[in-house]
KOLPAMI-845735 format. One record per residue (C-alpha): x, y, z; residue in one letter. Coordinates in steps of 0.1 Angstrom, whole numbers, padded with zeros to 4 digits, always signed. Each point is the difference from the previous one (the first is absolute). Example, Ala and Ser with C-alpha at 12.3 -4.5 7.8 and 13.67 -1.06 7.14 Angstrom:
BEGIN
+0123-0045+0078A;+0014+0034-0007S;
//
This chain:
BEGIN
-0199-0149+0198M;+0027+0010-0024A;+0033+0018+0010L;+0006+0030-0023V;+0035+0018-0004V;-0003+0033-0017Q;+0029+0025-0007K;-0006+0037-0008Y;+0027+0020-0017G;+0011+0036+0008G;-0025+0014-0025S;-0028-0017+0018S;+0008+0014+0035V;+0013+0034-0012A;-0022+0021+0019D;-0026-0001+0027A;-0030-0004-0024D;+0017-0029-0017K;+0009-0017+0033I;-0038+0003+0009K;-0007-0015-0035N;+0024-0030+0008V;-0019-0004+0035A;-0034-0002-0016R;+0013-0026-0024R;+0015-0021+0030A;-0032+0002+0018V;-0021-0012-0028A;+0023-0031-0004V;-0002-0006+0038K;-0038+0003+0000E;+0001-0026-0029G;+0011-0026+0027G;+0037+0001-0006N;+0030+0003+0021Q;+0020+0033-0013V;+0037+0007+0001V;+0012+0033-0017L;+0035+0008-0010V;+0006+0037-0008V;+0027+0021-0015S;+0011+0033+0010A;-0022+0030-0010M;+0006+0014-0033G;+0035+0012-0005D;+0010-0004+0038T;+0029-0023-0007T;+0015+0023-0025D;-0004+0030+0023E;+0017-0019+0028L;+0029-0009-0021I;+0003+0036-0011E;-0001+0011+0036L;+0027-0024+0009A;+0022+0014-0027N;-0006+0033+0012Q;+0015-0010+0034V;+0028-0018-0014T;+0018-0009-0034D;+0003-0036+0012H;-0031-0013+0022P;+0010-0029+0021D;-0017-0032-0016D;-0015-0011+0033R;-0013+0033+0011E;-0014+0007-0035L;-0019-0034+0002D;-0015+0010+0034V;-0009+0034-0015L;-0018-0013-0030L;-0019-0026+0019S;-0019+0029+0017T;-0019+0006-0032G;-0019-0033+0001E;-0007+0006+0038I;-0016+0031-0005V;-0023-0013-0029S;-0010-0033+0020S;-0008+0019+0034T;-0020+0026-0021L;-0019-0029-0016L;-0007-0017+0034A;-0015+0034+0012M;-0022+0003-0030A;-0012-0036+0004L;-0007+0005+0037R;-0020+0032-0010S;-0022-0023-0021L;-0007-0022+0030G;+0025-0028-0011A;+0023-0016+0023N;+0034+0006-0014A;+0038-0001+0011I;+0031+0011-0017S;+0032-0021+0001L;+0035+0011-0010S;+0020-0026-0021G;+0018-0012+0031A;-0033-0004+0019Q;-0013-0018-0029A;+0027-0027+0001G;+0018+0010-0032I;+0036-0013+0004R;+0027+0012-0026T;+0038-0002-0007D;+0021+0030+0009A;+0003+0016-0034V;-0011+0035+0006Y;-0023+0015-0026S;-0001-0032-0019R;-0008-0025+0026A;-0014-0035-0009R;-0029-0015+0021I;+0013-0032+0018L;-0032-0009+0015G;-0033+0009+0015I;-0011-0008+0036D;-0039+0005-0004P;-0006-0005+0037H;-0009+0036+0010R;-0022+0006-0031I;-0018-0032+0005S;-0008+0009+0035K;-0014+0033-0010E;-0020-0015-0027L;-0015-0025+0025E;-0011+0032+0020K;-0021+0011-0030N;+0024+0028-0010K;+0010+0014-0034I;+0037-0001+0002V;+0020+0026-0019I;+0037-0007-0006V;+0026+0026-0008A;+0015-0012-0032G;+0036+0003-0014F;+0017-0010+0032Q;+0010-0026+0024G;+0026-0008+0027T;+0034-0019+0002T;+0008-0026+0027E;+0016+0030+0019E;-0035+0019-0003M;+0015+0026-0022D;-0025+0014-0024I;+0004-0006-0037T;-0016+0012-0031T;-0006-0022-0030L;+0006+0024-0028G;-0024+0014-0026R;-0032-0020-0003G;+0007-0016+0032G;-0037+0003+0013S;-0011-0023-0029D;+0025-0026+0010T;-0012+0005+0037T;-0037-0007-0010A;+0009-0032-0020V;+0022-0013+0029A;-0027+0006+0025L;-0028-0015-0023A;+0025-0032-0003V;+0008+0001+0037G;-0037+0002+0011L;-0012-0025-0024G;-0024+0024-0020A;-0018-0009-0030D;+0017+0028-0020R;+0016+0034+0003C;-0017+0033-0014E;+0023+0028-0009I;-0020+0032-0005Y;+0016+0031-0016T;-0010+0029-0024D;-0003-0022-0031V;-0026-0027-0006D;+0020-0028-0010G;+0029-0010-0021V;+0001+0014-0035Y;+0015-0012-0034T;+0020+0033+0002A;+0002+0031+0021D;-0033+0015-0007P;+0013+0034+0007R;+0022-0004-0031L;-0021-0023-0020V;-0037+0010+0002P;-0009-0031-0018E;+0013-0023+0026A;-0024-0026+0012K;-0003-0014+0035R;+0007-0037+0005L;-0024-0019+0019D;+0027-0025+0011E;+0034-0008-0005I;+0027-0027+0010G;+0026+0005+0026Y;+0029-0004-0025E;-0014+0025-0024E;-0009+0024+0027M;+0036-0004+0015L;+0015+0010-0032E;-0023+0030-0004L;+0007+0011+0036A;+0037-0006-0002S;+0002+0021-0033Y;-0022+0031+0008G;-0035-0007+0008A;-0004+0018+0034R;-0033-0012+0010V;+0015-0029+0022V;+0035-0006+0012H;+0019-0031-0015P;+0009-0014+0035R;-0036-0001+0009A;-0009-0019-0032V;+0031-0023+0005E;-0012-0007+0035L;-0037-0008-0012G;+0015-0023-0026E;+0022-0020+0023V;-0029-0004+0027Y;-0028-0001-0028R;-0018+0031+0016M;-0023+0016-0025P;+0003+0037+0000I;-0028+0024-0013L;+0011+0033-0011V;-0028+0027+0001A;-0009+0038+0005S;-0010+0013+0034S;-0019+0026-0017F;-0025-0022-0021S;-0018-0034+0003D;+0015-0013-0035K;+0011-0037+0004A;+0037+0005-0005G;+0024-0025-0011T;+0007-0032+0016L;+0036-0014+0000I;+0001-0037+0005H;+0013-0032-0014G;-0031-0012-0021G;+0000+0027-0026A;-0010-0015-0035P;+0025-0023-0016M;-0009+0011-0034E;-0008+0037-0007V;-0008+0018-0034G;+0030+0024+0003N;+0032-0016+0010K;+0012+0035+0014V;-0017+0008+0033R;+0015+0036+0006G;+0024+0027-0008I;+0021+0012+0030A;+0023+0030+0001H;+0025+0013+0026D;+0020+0032+0001V;+0018-0009+0032D;+0029-0013-0019V;+0039+0008+0001A;+0025-0015-0023K;+0037-0008+0010I;+0023-0009-0025T;+0036-0013+0009I;+0022+0007-0030V;+0030-0023-0007G;-0006-0029+0021V;+0026-0029-0002P;-0018-0031-0014D;+0011-0027+0026K;-0016-0023+0025P;-0011+0016+0033G;-0005+0037-0012V;-0037-0001+0001A;-0001-0012+0033G;+0026+0026+0012A;-0025+0026-0014I;-0033-0013+0014F;+0010-0015+0033D;+0006+0033+0015P;-0031+0015-0013L;-0021-0029+0014A;+0017+0005+0035R;-0011+0036-0002A;-0036-0011-0006N;+0000+0017-0033I;-0025-0018-0024S;+0014-0003-0037V;-0023-0007-0028D;+0009+0000-0037T;+0035-0013-0006I;+0016+0000-0034V;+0037-0008-0011Q;+0013+0008-0034N;+0018-0026-0021A;+0037-0001+0011S;+0026+0017-0023I;+0037-0010+0008N;-0013-0013+0034K;-0014+0034+0008I;-0038+0007+0004T;-0025+0026+0014D;-0026-0010+0027L;-0031+0018+0005T;-0028-0002+0027F;-0029+0020+0013T;-0009+0008+0035V;-0028+0023+0015A;+0008+0037-0003K;+0000+0004+0039G;+0028-0025+0003E;+0023+0012-0027L;+0022+0021+0022A;+0004-0028+0024E;+0006-0025-0029A;+0026+0023-0015M;+0017+0004+0035K;+0003-0039+0002V;+0010-0004-0037I;+0027+0024-0004E;+0028-0017+0021P;-0010-0032-0016V;+0004+0014-0035V;+0037+0010+0010E;+0007-0034+0017S;-0011-0022-0031I;+0019+0024-0024G;-0030+0014-0019A;+0004+0034-0017R;-0029+0020+0015E;-0036-0001+0012C;-0027+0023-0014V;-0037+0005+0008S;-0031+0013-0016D;-0033+0008+0017T;-0022+0012-0028K;-0014-0034-0009L;-0032-0021+0002A;-0010-0036-0003K;-0031-0011-0022V;-0010-0038+0003S;-0023-0021-0018V;-0014-0026+0022I;-0020-0033-0004G;+0003-0036+0009A;-0012-0011-0035G;+0029+0017-0018M;+0024-0029+0010Q;-0018-0024-0024T;-0006+0024-0028A;+0025+0016-0023P;+0000+0035-0014G;-0004+0021+0031Y;+0034+0015+0003A;-0001+0007-0037A;-0032+0020+0004R;+0011+0018+0030M;+0034+0012-0017F;-0020+0010-0031S;-0026+0021+0021A;+0030+0019+0017L;+0018+0005-0033Y;-0032+0013-0018E;-0002+0027+0029E;+0036+0009-0004G;+0011-0014+0033I;+0035-0013+0003N;+0005-0031+0022I;+0031+0002+0022E;-0003-0034+0019L;-0021-0030-0003I;-0007-0026+0026T;-0025-0028+0003T;-0017-0028+0021S;-0022-0028-0012E;-0030+0022+0002I;+0016+0035-0004R;+0019+0022-0025I;+0016+0032+0015T;+0015+0029-0021C;+0020+0028+0017I;-0007+0033-0018I;+0003+0038+0003D;-0023+0010+0030E;-0015+0027-0020A;-0016-0024-0025R;-0015-0023+0027A;-0035+0011-0006G;+0002-0002-0037D;+0014-0035+0003A;-0029-0011+0022L;-0026+0011-0023R;+0016-0013-0030A;+0005-0036+0015L;-0036+0001+0015H;-0014+0006-0037R;+0026-0025-0014A;-0013-0028+0021F;-0037+0011-0003E;-0005+0003+0038L;-0027+0023-0003E;-0024-0029-0013K;+0007-0018+0033G;+0018-0030+0010V;
//
């Protein structure tokens, strides 16, 4: 008897009919002789609606109370799914994150999972029940409710799959796998049958929204295979695992884009030891994630330093940085939100020349200016004008001939 952990996203449980569809799928898996654990997100846009409601009540919602509020979205969908399963004759029970044994740190809205106590879930599985767990949430040692941030239900599912010893974790959404680019912007994009953890982590981190980077990272650490597929079809999907082919015909596996980019530039920074630490330490303490970092060449011991953050964290980042700018003697701090990242990703690029040149040439031929460049061993990222993101994506997809398959 196999243990199957499945996660269903907000679009998969957006209304009563879709919840009933998930219930039928779960019953079919159960009738195949499997133990079944389901992780669900909030219905549709529930989380955004709850945030909007909180902001109507107060301009500054308390972090703890906001997490308690947002956690209710997943509670609603998990209980409705349990009801739908029972109506089909299945024995089912819904559990909150706390009841499922998900322990986190106390960083509200961005909590990290510290551990899983699978005792309650295992006990319910032994009673031949389908267990539905509310994703996106957990509890601290003080039993305060926390949320894991955007994409937290993906992370919940992978963590539970690891904690319960499942063979793999299945993530179901409204797309039927991982594509070479966003098929909404690049109609010629191809679905990948499989991809390695490292490449998927880069794709997810740089804009591919199909699965959250933290879930991929967790899967890689514990070697947990992750299947990404659609809840609305029976297509095979994409398997994320550690055994993807070592040699592939096309060294580039995908093109990612992300418009959730804000740029901060500190102008006139004294070029001396300790300044970078003075800038980035306060951001780290505020739990603000910094991505691309570029420092200009120093002229007369003065330089400019630029970095990017998520748009939703720009206001808080500026609030943190402005007093630092004054304390280190920099001239000013400016920001820009009308930007996008486009990234070419592939593990094979690290041993083959010419990929950066091809990327830059393709963008030049489209008349797209590159503002910043950053790289890893398997990725090249350019920061460009947000309005040209779609053009860039299509140009790069053509340039690397991804429509022919990888």
